[in-house]
mmCIF file of the N, C-alpha and C atoms, coordinates in Angstrom:
data_MODEL
# 
_entry.id   MODEL 
# 
loop_
_atom_site.group_PDB 
_atom_site.id 
_atom_site.type_symbol 
_atom_site.label_atom_id 
_atom_site.label_alt_id 
_atom_site.label_comp_id 
_atom_site.label_asym_id 
_atom_site.label_entity_id 
_atom_site.label_seq_id 
_atom_site.pdbx_PDB_ins_code 
_atom_site.Cartn_x 
_atom_site.Cartn_y 
_atom_site.Cartn_z 
_atom_site.occupancy 
_atom_site.B_iso_or_equiv 
_atom_site.pdbx_formal_charge 
_atom_site.auth_seq_id 
_atom_site.auth_comp_id 
_atom_site.auth_asym_id 
_atom_site.auth_atom_id 
_atom_site.pdbx_PDB_model_num 
ATOM 1   N N  . THR A 1 1  ? 60.499  -132.724 46.051 1.00 0.00 ? 1  THR A N  1 
ATOM 2   C CA . THR A 1 1  ? 60.802  -132.070 47.775 1.00 0.00 ? 1  THR A CA 1 
ATOM 3   C C  . THR A 1 1  ? 61.238  -133.018 48.530 1.00 0.00 ? 1  THR A C  1 
ATOM 4   N N  . SER A 1 2  ? 60.853  -134.306 48.484 1.00 0.00 ? 2  SER A N  1 
ATOM 5   C CA . SER A 1 2  ? 61.727  -134.904 49.455 1.00 0.00 ? 2  SER A CA 1 
ATOM 6   C C  . SER A 1 2  ? 62.780  -135.275 49.542 1.00 0.00 ? 2  SER A C  1 
ATOM 7   N N  . GLN A 1 3  ? 63.174  -135.309 48.479 1.00 0.00 ? 3  GLN A N  1 
ATOM 8   C CA . GLN A 1 3  ? 64.882  -135.583 47.852 1.00 0.00 ? 3  GLN A CA 1 
ATOM 9   C C  . GLN A 1 3  ? 65.669  -134.488 48.559 1.00 0.00 ? 3  GLN A C  1 
ATOM 10  N N  . VAL A 1 4  ? 64.985  -133.011 48.353 1.00 0.00 ? 4  VAL A N  1 
ATOM 11  C CA . VAL A 1 4  ? 65.718  -131.893 48.980 1.00 0.00 ? 4  VAL A CA 1 
ATOM 12  C C  . VAL A 1 4  ? 65.697  -132.045 50.674 1.00 0.00 ? 4  VAL A C  1 
ATOM 13  N N  . ARG A 1 5  ? 64.530  -132.348 50.997 1.00 0.00 ? 5  ARG A N  1 
ATOM 14  C CA . ARG A 1 5  ? 65.047  -132.742 52.382 1.00 0.00 ? 5  ARG A CA 1 
ATOM 15  C C  . ARG A 1 5  ? 65.420  -133.746 52.996 1.00 0.00 ? 5  ARG A C  1 
ATOM 16  N N  . ARG A 1 6  ? 65.579  -134.869 52.488 1.00 0.00 ? 6  ARG A N  1 
ATOM 17  C CA . ARG A 1 6  ? 66.475  -135.603 52.645 1.00 0.00 ? 6  ARG A CA 1 
ATOM 18  C C  . ARG A 1 6  ? 68.002  -135.347 52.875 1.00 0.00 ? 6  ARG A C  1 
ATOM 19  N N  . ALA A 1 7  ? 68.332  -134.722 51.610 1.00 0.00 ? 7  ALA A N  1 
ATOM 20  C CA . ALA A 1 7  ? 69.968  -134.337 51.553 1.00 0.00 ? 7  ALA A CA 1 
ATOM 21  C C  . ALA A 1 7  ? 69.857  -133.110 52.372 1.00 0.00 ? 7  ALA A C  1 
ATOM 22  N N  . ALA A 1 8  ? 68.950  -132.443 52.483 1.00 0.00 ? 8  ALA A N  1 
ATOM 23  C CA . ALA A 1 8  ? 69.228  -130.978 53.704 1.00 0.00 ? 8  ALA A CA 1 
ATOM 24  C C  . ALA A 1 8  ? 69.235  -131.654 54.791 1.00 0.00 ? 8  ALA A C  1 
ATOM 25  N N  . SER A 1 9  ? 68.509  -132.666 55.193 1.00 0.00 ? 9  SER A N  1 
ATOM 26  C CA . SER A 1 9  ? 68.851  -133.414 56.673 1.00 0.00 ? 9  SER A CA 1 
ATOM 27  C C  . SER A 1 9  ? 70.300  -133.992 56.852 1.00 0.00 ? 9  SER A C  1 
ATOM 28  N N  . SER A 1 10 ? 70.491  -134.811 55.558 1.00 0.00 ? 10 SER A N  1 
ATOM 29  C CA . SER A 1 10 ? 71.388  -135.294 55.678 1.00 0.00 ? 10 SER A CA 1 
ATOM 30  C C  . SER A 1 10 ? 72.833  -134.885 56.227 1.00 0.00 ? 10 SER A C  1 
ATOM 31  N N  . VAL A 1 11 ? 73.111  -133.609 55.582 1.00 0.00 ? 11 VAL A N  1 
ATOM 32  C CA . VAL A 1 11 ? 74.433  -133.014 55.996 1.00 0.00 ? 11 VAL A CA 1 
ATOM 33  C C  . VAL A 1 11 ? 74.545  -132.568 57.513 1.00 0.00 ? 11 VAL A C  1 
ATOM 34  N N  . PRO A 1 12 ? 73.710  -132.384 58.407 1.00 0.00 ? 12 PRO A N  1 
ATOM 35  C CA . PRO A 1 12 ? 74.321  -132.136 60.141 1.00 0.00 ? 12 PRO A CA 1 
ATOM 36  C C  . PRO A 1 12 ? 74.295  -133.197 60.584 1.00 0.00 ? 12 PRO A C  1 
ATOM 37  N N  . SER A 1 13 ? 73.241  -134.362 59.842 1.00 0.00 ? 13 SER A N  1 
ATOM 38  C CA . SER A 1 13 ? 73.224  -135.778 60.651 1.00 0.00 ? 13 SER A CA 1 
ATOM 39  C C  . SER A 1 13 ? 74.620  -136.436 60.371 1.00 0.00 ? 13 SER A C  1 
ATOM 40  N N  . ASN A 1 14 ? 75.105  -136.307 59.491 1.00 0.00 ? 14 ASN A N  1 
ATOM 41  C CA . ASN A 1 14 ? 76.581  -136.630 59.256 1.00 0.00 ? 14 ASN A CA 1 
ATOM 42  C C  . ASN A 1 14 ? 77.457  -136.018 59.787 1.00 0.00 ? 14 ASN A C  1 
ATOM 43  N N  . ILE A 1 15 ? 77.571  -134.835 60.036 1.00 0.00 ? 15 ILE A N  1 
ATOM 44  C CA . ILE A 1 15 ? 78.167  -133.856 60.816 1.00 0.00 ? 15 ILE A CA 1 
ATOM 45  C C  . ILE A 1 15 ? 78.325  -134.341 62.313 1.00 0.00 ? 15 ILE A C  1 
ATOM 46  N N  . ALA A 1 16 ? 77.477  -134.495 62.633 1.00 0.00 ? 16 ALA A N  1 
ATOM 47  C CA . ALA A 1 16 ? 76.843  -134.958 64.199 1.00 0.00 ? 16 ALA A CA 1 
ATOM 48  C C  . ALA A 1 16 ? 77.449  -136.647 64.574 1.00 0.00 ? 16 ALA A C  1 
ATOM 49  N N  . GLU A 1 17 ? 77.160  -137.290 63.323 1.00 0.00 ? 17 GLU A N  1 
ATOM 50  C CA . GLU A 1 17 ? 77.329  -138.715 63.581 1.00 0.00 ? 17 GLU A CA 1 
ATOM 51  C C  . GLU A 1 17 ? 79.145  -138.577 63.808 1.00 0.00 ? 17 GLU A C  1 
ATOM 52  N N  . GLY A 1 18 ? 79.633  -138.111 62.712 1.00 0.00 ? 18 GLY A N  1 
ATOM 53  C CA . GLY A 1 18 ? 81.113  -138.299 62.733 1.00 0.00 ? 18 GLY A CA 1 
ATOM 54  C C  . GLY A 1 18 ? 81.517  -137.610 64.097 1.00 0.00 ? 18 GLY A C  1 
ATOM 55  N N  . TYR A 1 19 ? 81.480  -136.694 64.297 1.00 0.00 ? 19 TYR A N  1 
ATOM 56  C CA . TYR A 1 19 ? 81.786  -136.075 65.638 1.00 0.00 ? 19 TYR A CA 1 
ATOM 57  C C  . TYR A 1 19 ? 81.369  -136.632 66.662 1.00 0.00 ? 19 TYR A C  1 
ATOM 58  N N  . GLY A 1 20 ? 80.384  -137.505 66.865 1.00 0.00 ? 20 GLY A N  1 
ATOM 59  C CA . GLY A 1 20 ? 79.894  -138.465 67.927 1.00 0.00 ? 20 GLY A CA 1 
ATOM 60  C C  . GLY A 1 20 ? 80.778  -139.566 68.440 1.00 0.00 ? 20 GLY A C  1 
ATOM 61  N N  . ARG A 1 21 ? 81.514  -140.171 67.238 1.00 0.00 ? 21 ARG A N  1 
ATOM 62  C CA . ARG A 1 21 ? 82.557  -141.002 67.128 1.00 0.00 ? 21 ARG A CA 1 
ATOM 63  C C  . ARG A 1 21 ? 83.733  -140.852 67.891 1.00 0.00 ? 21 ARG A C  1 
ATOM 64  N N  . GLU A 1 22 ? 84.006  -139.507 68.238 1.00 0.00 ? 22 GLU A N  1 
ATOM 65  C CA . GLU A 1 22 ? 84.940  -139.167 68.913 1.00 0.00 ? 22 GLU A CA 1 
ATOM 66  C C  . GLU A 1 22 ? 86.822  -139.793 68.285 1.00 0.00 ? 22 GLU A C  1 
ATOM 67  N N  . ILE A 1 23 ? 86.723  -139.852 66.933 1.00 0.00 ? 23 ILE A N  1 
ATOM 68  C CA . ILE A 1 23 ? 87.826  -140.343 66.244 1.00 0.00 ? 23 ILE A CA 1 
ATOM 69  C C  . ILE A 1 23 ? 88.255  -139.563 65.231 1.00 0.00 ? 23 ILE A C  1 
ATOM 70  N N  . ARG A 1 24 ? 89.162  -139.057 65.103 1.00 0.00 ? 24 ARG A N  1 
ATOM 71  C CA . ARG A 1 24 ? 89.496  -138.092 64.193 1.00 0.00 ? 24 ARG A CA 1 
ATOM 72  C C  . ARG A 1 24 ? 89.139  -138.357 62.567 1.00 0.00 ? 24 ARG A C  1 
ATOM 73  N N  . GLY A 1 25 ? 89.996  -139.573 62.201 1.00 0.00 ? 25 GLY A N  1 
ATOM 74  C CA . GLY A 1 25 ? 89.498  -140.115 60.865 1.00 0.00 ? 25 GLY A CA 1 
ATOM 75  C C  . GLY A 1 25 ? 87.980  -140.493 60.803 1.00 0.00 ? 25 GLY A C  1 
ATOM 76  N N  . SER A 1 26 ? 87.543  -140.626 62.023 1.00 0.00 ? 26 SER A N  1 
ATOM 77  C CA . SER A 1 26 ? 85.949  -141.202 61.429 1.00 0.00 ? 26 SER A CA 1 
ATOM 78  C C  . SER A 1 26 ? 85.153  -139.846 60.905 1.00 0.00 ? 26 SER A C  1 
ATOM 79  N N  . TYR A 1 27 ? 85.363  -138.578 61.877 1.00 0.00 ? 27 TYR A N  1 
ATOM 80  C CA . TYR A 1 27 ? 84.954  -137.368 61.480 1.00 0.00 ? 27 TYR A CA 1 
ATOM 81  C C  . TYR A 1 27 ? 85.292  -136.891 60.450 1.00 0.00 ? 27 TYR A C  1 
ATOM 82  N N  . GLN A 1 28 ? 86.252  -137.217 59.745 1.00 0.00 ? 28 GLN A N  1 
ATOM 83  C CA . GLN A 1 28 ? 86.739  -136.397 58.597 1.00 0.00 ? 28 GLN A CA 1 
ATOM 84  C C  . GLN A 1 28 ? 85.986  -137.374 57.250 1.00 0.00 ? 28 GLN A C  1 
ATOM 85  N N  . GLN A 1 29 ? 85.901  -138.643 57.810 1.00 0.00 ? 29 GLN A N  1 
ATOM 86  C CA . GLN A 1 29 ? 85.267  -139.338 56.717 1.00 0.00 ? 29 GLN A CA 1 
ATOM 87  C C  . GLN A 1 29 ? 83.612  -138.928 56.712 1.00 0.00 ? 29 GLN A C  1 
ATOM 88  N N  . PHE A 1 30 ? 83.186  -138.603 58.065 1.00 0.00 ? 30 PHE A N  1 
ATOM 89  C CA . PHE A 1 30 ? 81.660  -138.152 57.703 1.00 0.00 ? 30 PHE A CA 1 
ATOM 90  C C  . PHE A 1 30 ? 81.360  -136.697 57.279 1.00 0.00 ? 30 PHE A C  1 
ATOM 91  N N  . LEU A 1 31 ? 82.437  -136.098 57.504 1.00 0.00 ? 31 LEU A N  1 
ATOM 92  C CA . LEU A 1 31 ? 82.625  -134.575 56.829 1.00 0.00 ? 31 LEU A CA 1 
ATOM 93  C C  . LEU A 1 31 ? 82.704  -134.840 55.516 1.00 0.00 ? 31 LEU A C  1 
ATOM 94  N N  . ARG A 1 32 ? 82.847  -135.376 54.910 1.00 0.00 ? 32 ARG A N  1 
ATOM 95  C CA . ARG A 1 32 ? 83.211  -135.945 53.225 1.00 0.00 ? 32 ARG A CA 1 
ATOM 96  C C  . ARG A 1 32 ? 81.888  -136.317 52.786 1.00 0.00 ? 32 ARG A C  1 
ATOM 97  N N  . ILE A 1 33 ? 81.279  -137.032 53.454 1.00 0.00 ? 33 ILE A N  1 
ATOM 98  C CA . ILE A 1 33 ? 79.921  -138.005 53.122 1.00 0.00 ? 33 ILE A CA 1 
ATOM 99  C C  . ILE A 1 33 ? 79.028  -136.513 53.494 1.00 0.00 ? 33 ILE A C  1 
ATOM 100 N N  . ALA A 1 34 ? 79.455  -135.726 54.307 1.00 0.00 ? 34 ALA A N  1 
ATOM 101 C CA . ALA A 1 34 ? 78.402  -134.547 54.574 1.00 0.00 ? 34 ALA A CA 1 
ATOM 102 C C  . ALA A 1 34 ? 78.478  -133.407 53.108 1.00 0.00 ? 34 ALA A C  1 
ATOM 103 N N  . GLN A 1 35 ? 79.756  -133.417 52.559 1.00 0.00 ? 35 GLN A N  1 
ATOM 104 C CA . GLN A 1 35 ? 80.077  -132.536 51.466 1.00 0.00 ? 35 GLN A CA 1 
ATOM 105 C C  . GLN A 1 35 ? 79.000  -133.381 50.419 1.00 0.00 ? 35 GLN A C  1 
ATOM 106 N N  . GLY A 1 36 ? 79.536  -134.534 50.148 1.00 0.00 ? 36 GLY A N  1 
ATOM 107 C CA . GLY A 1 36 ? 78.406  -135.356 48.944 1.00 0.00 ? 36 GLY A CA 1 
ATOM 108 C C  . GLY A 1 36 ? 77.121  -134.906 49.196 1.00 0.00 ? 36 GLY A C  1 
ATOM 109 N N  . SER A 1 37 ? 76.468  -134.983 50.647 1.00 0.00 ? 37 SER A N  1 
ATOM 110 C CA . SER A 1 37 ? 75.018  -134.745 50.346 1.00 0.00 ? 37 SER A CA 1 
ATOM 111 C C  . SER A 1 37 ? 74.706  -133.274 50.397 1.00 0.00 ? 37 SER A C  1 
ATOM 112 N N  . LEU A 1 38 ? 75.697  -132.252 50.659 1.00 0.00 ? 38 LEU A N  1 
ATOM 113 C CA . LEU A 1 38 ? 75.459  -130.996 50.143 1.00 0.00 ? 38 LEU A CA 1 
ATOM 114 C C  . LEU A 1 38 ? 75.302  -130.766 48.596 1.00 0.00 ? 38 LEU A C  1 
ATOM 115 N N  . LYS A 1 39 ? 76.478  -131.670 47.932 1.00 0.00 ? 39 LYS A N  1 
ATOM 116 C CA . LYS A 1 39 ? 76.388  -131.440 46.564 1.00 0.00 ? 39 LYS A CA 1 
ATOM 117 C C  . LYS A 1 39 ? 75.123  -132.233 45.913 1.00 0.00 ? 39 LYS A C  1 
ATOM 118 N N  . GLU A 1 40 ? 74.614  -133.143 46.602 1.00 0.00 ? 40 GLU A N  1 
ATOM 119 C CA . GLU A 1 40 ? 73.377  -133.584 46.082 1.00 0.00 ? 40 GLU A CA 1 
ATOM 120 C C  . GLU A 1 40 ? 72.411  -132.506 45.908 1.00 0.00 ? 40 GLU A C  1 
ATOM 121 N N  . LEU A 1 41 ? 72.008  -131.811 47.387 1.00 0.00 ? 41 LEU A N  1 
ATOM 122 C CA . LEU A 1 41 ? 71.261  -131.039 47.894 1.00 0.00 ? 41 LEU A CA 1 
ATOM 123 C C  . LEU A 1 41 ? 71.315  -129.934 46.845 1.00 0.00 ? 41 LEU A C  1 
ATOM 124 N N  . GLU A 1 42 ? 72.465  -128.903 46.587 1.00 0.00 ? 42 GLU A N  1 
ATOM 125 C CA . GLU A 1 42 ? 72.462  -128.064 45.502 1.00 0.00 ? 42 GLU A CA 1 
ATOM 126 C C  . GLU A 1 42 ? 72.224  -128.586 44.174 1.00 0.00 ? 42 GLU A C  1 
ATOM 127 N N  . THR A 1 43 ? 72.413  -130.305 43.482 1.00 0.00 ? 43 THR A N  1 
ATOM 128 C CA . THR A 1 43 ? 71.426  -130.603 42.471 1.00 0.00 ? 43 THR A CA 1 
ATOM 129 C C  . THR A 1 43 ? 70.517  -130.419 42.315 1.00 0.00 ? 43 THR A C  1 
ATOM 130 N N  . GLN A 1 44 ? 69.616  -131.060 43.584 1.00 0.00 ? 44 GLN A N  1 
ATOM 131 C CA . GLN A 1 44 ? 68.164  -130.920 43.788 1.00 0.00 ? 44 GLN A CA 1 
ATOM 132 C C  . GLN A 1 44 ? 67.524  -129.392 43.447 1.00 0.00 ? 44 GLN A C  1 
ATOM 133 N N  . LEU A 1 45 ? 68.451  -128.824 44.372 1.00 0.00 ? 45 LEU A N  1 
ATOM 134 C CA . LEU A 1 45 ? 67.616  -126.861 44.111 1.00 0.00 ? 45 LEU A CA 1 
ATOM 135 C C  . LEU A 1 45 ? 68.046  -126.547 42.737 1.00 0.00 ? 45 LEU A C  1 
ATOM 136 N N  . LEU A 1 46 ? 69.239  -127.234 41.721 1.00 0.00 ? 46 LEU A N  1 
ATOM 137 C CA . LEU A 1 46 ? 69.345  -126.468 40.920 1.00 0.00 ? 46 LEU A CA 1 
ATOM 138 C C  . LEU A 1 46 ? 68.097  -126.858 39.480 1.00 0.00 ? 46 LEU A C  1 
ATOM 139 N N  . ILE A 1 47 ? 67.676  -128.417 39.940 1.00 0.00 ? 47 ILE A N  1 
ATOM 140 C CA . ILE A 1 47 ? 66.687  -128.908 39.204 1.00 0.00 ? 47 ILE A CA 1 
ATOM 141 C C  . ILE A 1 47 ? 65.348  -128.371 39.597 1.00 0.00 ? 47 ILE A C  1 
ATOM 142 N N  . ALA A 1 48 ? 65.160  -128.125 40.730 1.00 0.00 ? 48 ALA A N  1 
ATOM 143 C CA . ALA A 1 48 ? 63.822  -127.431 41.523 1.00 0.00 ? 48 ALA A CA 1 
ATOM 144 C C  . ALA A 1 48 ? 63.856  -126.033 40.819 1.00 0.00 ? 48 ALA A C  1 
ATOM 145 N N  . GLU A 1 49 ? 64.729  -125.274 41.002 1.00 0.00 ? 49 GLU A N  1 
ATOM 146 C CA . GLU A 1 49 ? 64.938  -124.046 40.103 1.00 0.00 ? 49 GLU A CA 1 
ATOM 147 C C  . GLU A 1 49 ? 64.534  -124.035 38.217 1.00 0.00 ? 49 GLU A C  1 
ATOM 148 N N  . ARG A 1 50 ? 65.219  -124.880 37.810 1.00 0.00 ? 50 ARG A N  1 
ATOM 149 C CA . ARG A 1 50 ? 64.985  -125.153 36.514 1.00 0.00 ? 50 ARG A CA 1 
ATOM 150 C C  . ARG A 1 50 ? 63.569  -125.738 35.785 1.00 0.00 ? 50 ARG A C  1 
ATOM 151 N N  . THR A 1 51 ? 63.017  -126.301 36.827 1.00 0.00 ? 51 THR A N  1 
ATOM 152 C CA . THR A 1 51 ? 61.660  -126.836 36.369 1.00 0.00 ? 51 THR A CA 1 
ATOM 153 C C  . THR A 1 51 ? 60.612  -126.011 36.864 1.00 0.00 ? 51 THR A C  1 
ATOM 154 N N  . GLY A 1 52 ? 60.877  -125.024 37.424 1.00 0.00 ? 52 GLY A N  1 
ATOM 155 C CA . GLY A 1 52 ? 59.746  -123.880 38.047 1.00 0.00 ? 52 GLY A CA 1 
ATOM 156 C C  . GLY A 1 52 ? 59.299  -124.708 39.347 1.00 0.00 ? 52 GLY A C  1 
ATOM 157 N N  . ILE A 1 53 ? 59.748  -125.419 39.901 1.00 0.00 ? 53 ILE A N  1 
ATOM 158 C CA . ILE A 1 53 ? 59.232  -125.767 41.254 1.00 0.00 ? 53 ILE A CA 1 
ATOM 159 C C  . ILE A 1 53 ? 59.402  -125.065 42.242 1.00 0.00 ? 53 ILE A C  1 
ATOM 160 N N  . ALA A 1 54 ? 60.881  -124.669 42.042 1.00 0.00 ? 54 ALA A N  1 
ATOM 161 C CA . ALA A 1 54 ? 61.384  -123.347 43.418 1.00 0.00 ? 54 ALA A CA 1 
ATOM 162 C C  . ALA A 1 54 ? 61.653  -121.872 42.323 1.00 0.00 ? 54 ALA A C  1 
ATOM 163 N N  . PRO A 1 55 ? 60.990  -121.050 43.182 1.00 0.00 ? 55 PRO A N  1 
ATOM 164 C CA . PRO A 1 55 ? 61.177  -119.614 42.380 1.00 0.00 ? 55 PRO A CA 1 
ATOM 165 C C  . PRO A 1 55 ? 63.072  -119.365 42.617 1.00 0.00 ? 55 PRO A C  1 
ATOM 166 N N  . LYS A 1 56 ? 63.236  -118.849 41.411 1.00 0.00 ? 56 LYS A N  1 
ATOM 167 C CA . LYS A 1 56 ? 64.570  -118.550 41.313 1.00 0.00 ? 56 LYS A CA 1 
ATOM 168 C C  . LYS A 1 56 ? 65.457  -117.791 42.390 1.00 0.00 ? 56 LYS A C  1 
ATOM 169 N N  . ALA A 1 57 ? 64.743  -116.710 43.020 1.00 0.00 ? 57 ALA A N  1 
ATOM 170 C CA . ALA A 1 57 ? 65.478  -115.909 44.176 1.00 0.00 ? 57 ALA A CA 1 
ATOM 171 C C  . ALA A 1 57 ? 65.676  -116.996 45.537 1.00 0.00 ? 57 ALA A C  1 
ATOM 172 N N  . THR A 1 58 ? 64.782  -117.402 45.596 1.00 0.00 ? 58 THR A N  1 
ATOM 173 C CA . THR A 1 58 ? 64.353  -118.694 46.825 1.00 0.00 ? 58 THR A CA 1 
ATOM 174 C C  . THR A 1 58 ? 65.774  -119.815 46.368 1.00 0.00 ? 58 THR A C  1 
ATOM 175 N N  . ALA A 1 59 ? 65.801  -120.299 45.314 1.00 0.00 ? 59 ALA A N  1 
ATOM 176 C CA . ALA A 1 59 ? 66.937  -121.165 45.065 1.00 0.00 ? 59 ALA A CA 1 
ATOM 177 C C  . ALA A 1 59 ? 68.474  -120.343 45.294 1.00 0.00 ? 59 ALA A C  1 
ATOM 178 N N  . ALA A 1 60 ? 68.487  -119.238 44.455 1.00 0.00 ? 60 ALA A N  1 
ATOM 179 C CA . ALA A 1 60 ? 69.791  -118.620 44.768 1.00 0.00 ? 60 ALA A CA 1 
ATOM 180 C C  . ALA A 1 60 ? 70.207  -118.203 46.186 1.00 0.00 ? 60 ALA A C  1 
ATOM 181 N N  . SER A 1 61 ? 68.972  -118.058 46.834 1.00 0.00 ? 61 SER A N  1 
ATOM 182 C CA . SER A 1 61 ? 69.324  -117.928 48.627 1.00 0.00 ? 61 SER A CA 1 
ATOM 183 C C  . SER A 1 61 ? 69.910  -119.041 49.242 1.00 0.00 ? 61 SER A C  1 
ATOM 184 N N  . LEU A 1 62 ? 69.283  -120.207 48.701 1.00 0.00 ? 62 LEU A N  1 
ATOM 185 C CA . LEU A 1 62 ? 69.586  -121.473 49.225 1.00 0.00 ? 62 LEU A CA 1 
ATOM 186 C C  . LEU A 1 62 ? 70.782  -122.159 48.482 1.00 0.00 ? 62 LEU A C  1 
ATOM 187 N N  . LEU A 1 63 ? 71.205  -121.745 47.595 1.00 0.00 ? 63 LEU A N  1 
ATOM 188 C CA . LEU A 1 63 ? 72.426  -122.113 46.882 1.00 0.00 ? 63 LEU A CA 1 
ATOM 189 C C  . LEU A 1 63 ? 73.386  -121.219 47.542 1.00 0.00 ? 63 LEU A C  1 
ATOM 190 N N  . ALA A 1 64 ? 73.215  -119.993 47.980 1.00 0.00 ? 64 ALA A N  1 
ATOM 191 C CA . ALA A 1 64 ? 74.499  -118.835 48.711 1.00 0.00 ? 64 ALA A CA 1 
ATOM 192 C C  . ALA A 1 64 ? 74.808  -119.945 49.830 1.00 0.00 ? 64 ALA A C  1 
ATOM 193 N N  . SER A 1 65 ? 73.676  -120.342 50.551 1.00 0.00 ? 65 SER A N  1 
ATOM 194 C CA . SER A 1 65 ? 73.744  -120.926 51.853 1.00 0.00 ? 65 SER A CA 1 
ATOM 195 C C  . SER A 1 65 ? 74.642  -122.021 51.879 1.00 0.00 ? 65 SER A C  1 
ATOM 196 N N  . THR A 1 66 ? 74.223  -123.004 50.665 1.00 0.00 ? 66 THR A N  1 
ATOM 197 C CA . THR A 1 66 ? 75.075  -124.300 50.653 1.00 0.00 ? 66 THR A CA 1 
ATOM 198 C C  . THR A 1 66 ? 76.434  -123.887 50.222 1.00 0.00 ? 66 THR A C  1 
ATOM 199 N N  . GLU A 1 67 ? 76.762  -122.899 49.601 1.00 0.00 ? 67 GLU A N  1 
ATOM 200 C CA . GLU A 1 67 ? 78.108  -122.536 49.107 1.00 0.00 ? 67 GLU A CA 1 
ATOM 201 C C  . GLU A 1 67 ? 78.909  -122.061 50.454 1.00 0.00 ? 67 GLU A C  1 
ATOM 202 N N  . SER A 1 68 ? 78.002  -121.546 51.568 1.00 0.00 ? 68 SER A N  1 
ATOM 203 C CA . SER A 1 68 ? 78.788  -121.319 52.497 1.00 0.00 ? 68 SER A CA 1 
ATOM 204 C C  . SER A 1 68 ? 79.008  -122.504 53.553 1.00 0.00 ? 68 SER A C  1 
ATOM 205 N N  . VAL A 1 69 ? 78.175  -123.008 53.521 1.00 0.00 ? 69 VAL A N  1 
ATOM 206 C CA . VAL A 1 69 ? 78.748  -124.654 54.366 1.00 0.00 ? 69 VAL A CA 1 
ATOM 207 C C  . VAL A 1 69 ? 79.241  -125.390 53.934 1.00 0.00 ? 69 VAL A C  1 
ATOM 208 N N  . GLY A 1 70 ? 79.588  -125.359 52.562 1.00 0.00 ? 70 GLY A N  1 
ATOM 209 C CA . GLY A 1 70 ? 80.380  -126.370 51.906 1.00 0.00 ? 70 GLY A CA 1 
ATOM 210 C C  . GLY A 1 70 ? 81.908  -125.167 52.171 1.00 0.00 ? 70 GLY A C  1 
ATOM 211 N N  . LYS A 1 71 ? 82.005  -124.200 52.246 1.00 0.00 ? 71 LYS A N  1 
ATOM 212 C CA . LYS A 1 71 ? 83.504  -123.488 52.580 1.00 0.00 ? 71 LYS A CA 1 
ATOM 213 C C  . LYS A 1 71 ? 83.753  -124.053 54.088 1.00 0.00 ? 71 LYS A C  1 
ATOM 214 N N  . PHE A 1 72 ? 83.034  -123.938 54.692 1.00 0.00 ? 72 PHE A N  1 
ATOM 215 C CA . PHE A 1 72 ? 83.113  -124.322 56.066 1.00 0.00 ? 72 PHE A CA 1 
ATOM 216 C C  . PHE A 1 72 ? 83.656  -125.986 56.216 1.00 0.00 ? 72 PHE A C  1 
ATOM 217 N N  . LEU A 1 73 ? 82.903  -126.820 55.328 1.00 0.00 ? 73 LEU A N  1 
ATOM 218 C CA . LEU A 1 73 ? 83.185  -128.273 55.660 1.00 0.00 ? 73 LEU A CA 1 
ATOM 219 C C  . LEU A 1 73 ? 84.733  -128.280 54.948 1.00 0.00 ? 73 LEU A C  1 
ATOM 220 N N  . ARG A 1 74 ? 85.323  -127.718 53.983 1.00 0.00 ? 74 ARG A N  1 
ATOM 221 C CA . ARG A 1 74 ? 86.281  -127.806 53.495 1.00 0.00 ? 74 ARG A CA 1 
ATOM 222 C C  . ARG A 1 74 ? 87.580  -127.102 54.340 1.00 0.00 ? 74 ARG A C  1 
ATOM 223 N N  . LEU A 1 75 ? 87.218  -126.228 55.124 1.00 0.00 ? 75 LEU A N  1 
ATOM 224 C CA . LEU A 1 75 ? 87.972  -125.936 55.978 1.00 0.00 ? 75 LEU A CA 1 
ATOM 225 C C  . LEU A 1 75 ? 87.997  -126.532 57.471 1.00 0.00 ? 75 LEU A C  1 
ATOM 226 N N  . LEU A 1 76 ? 87.264  -127.333 57.973 1.00 0.00 ? 76 LEU A N  1 
ATOM 227 C CA . LEU A 1 76 ? 87.185  -127.846 59.112 1.00 0.00 ? 76 LEU A CA 1 
ATOM 228 C C  . LEU A 1 76 ? 88.026  -129.342 58.434 1.00 0.00 ? 76 LEU A C  1 
ATOM 229 N N  . ILE A 1 77 ? 87.566  -129.554 57.500 1.00 0.00 ? 77 ILE A N  1 
ATOM 230 C CA . ILE A 1 77 ? 88.488  -131.525 57.123 1.00 0.00 ? 77 ILE A CA 1 
ATOM 231 C C  . ILE A 1 77 ? 89.828  -131.064 56.829 1.00 0.00 ? 77 ILE A C  1 
ATOM 232 N N  . ARG A 1 78 ? 90.100  -129.596 56.321 1.00 0.00 ? 78 ARG A N  1 
ATOM 233 C CA . ARG A 1 78 ? 91.642  -129.253 56.070 1.00 0.00 ? 78 ARG A CA 1 
ATOM 234 C C  . ARG A 1 78 ? 92.221  -129.343 57.430 1.00 0.00 ? 78 ARG A C  1 
ATOM 235 N N  . LYS A 1 79 ? 91.679  -128.595 58.488 1.00 0.00 ? 79 LYS A N  1 
ATOM 236 C CA . LYS A 1 79 ? 92.071  -128.280 59.507 1.00 0.00 ? 79 LYS A CA 1 
ATOM 237 C C  . LYS A 1 79 ? 92.383  -129.679 60.331 1.00 0.00 ? 79 LYS A C  1 
ATOM 238 N N  . LEU A 1 80 ? 91.666  -130.537 60.136 1.00 0.00 ? 80 LEU A N  1 
ATOM 239 C CA . LEU A 1 80 ? 91.882  -131.765 60.880 1.00 0.00 ? 80 LEU A CA 1 
ATOM 240 C C  . LEU A 1 80 ? 92.740  -132.737 60.096 1.00 0.00 ? 80 LEU A C  1 
ATOM 241 N N  . SER A 1 81 ? 93.283  -132.666 58.918 1.00 0.00 ? 81 SER A N  1 
ATOM 242 C CA . SER A 1 81 ? 94.082  -133.091 58.102 1.00 0.00 ? 81 SER A CA 1 
ATOM 243 C C  . SER A 1 81 ? 95.527  -133.341 59.021 1.00 0.00 ? 81 SER A C  1 
ATOM 244 N N  . PRO A 1 82 ? 96.195  -134.476 59.211 1.00 0.00 ? 82 PRO A N  1 
ATOM 245 C CA . PRO A 1 82 ? 97.146  -134.358 59.287 1.00 0.00 ? 82 PRO A CA 1 
ATOM 246 C C  . PRO A 1 82 ? 98.405  -133.734 58.622 1.00 0.00 ? 82 PRO A C  1 
ATOM 247 N N  . ASP A 1 83 ? 99.290  -132.853 59.443 1.00 0.00 ? 83 ASP A N  1 
ATOM 248 C CA . ASP A 1 83 ? 100.134 -131.988 58.287 1.00 0.00 ? 83 ASP A CA 1 
ATOM 249 C C  . ASP A 1 83 ? 101.012 -132.701 57.823 1.00 0.00 ? 83 ASP A C  1 
# 
């Protein structure tokens, strides 16, 4: 559970840190780091579900949320990319 908490808090923390740097390239870099943390969170949730630590319904709901956040991050990175 501590790994889940760490990965979950890392996603918004990296978004905020990148935004705070006020440099487009840095922001994109931190958004990519946030994507990596999101993938780590997804993996931890799948492990928790498969080992019986988290109920399937809870894991499914959280995984659906991570999918939404992932789509948001991909769109934001694409929007910030130079044409």
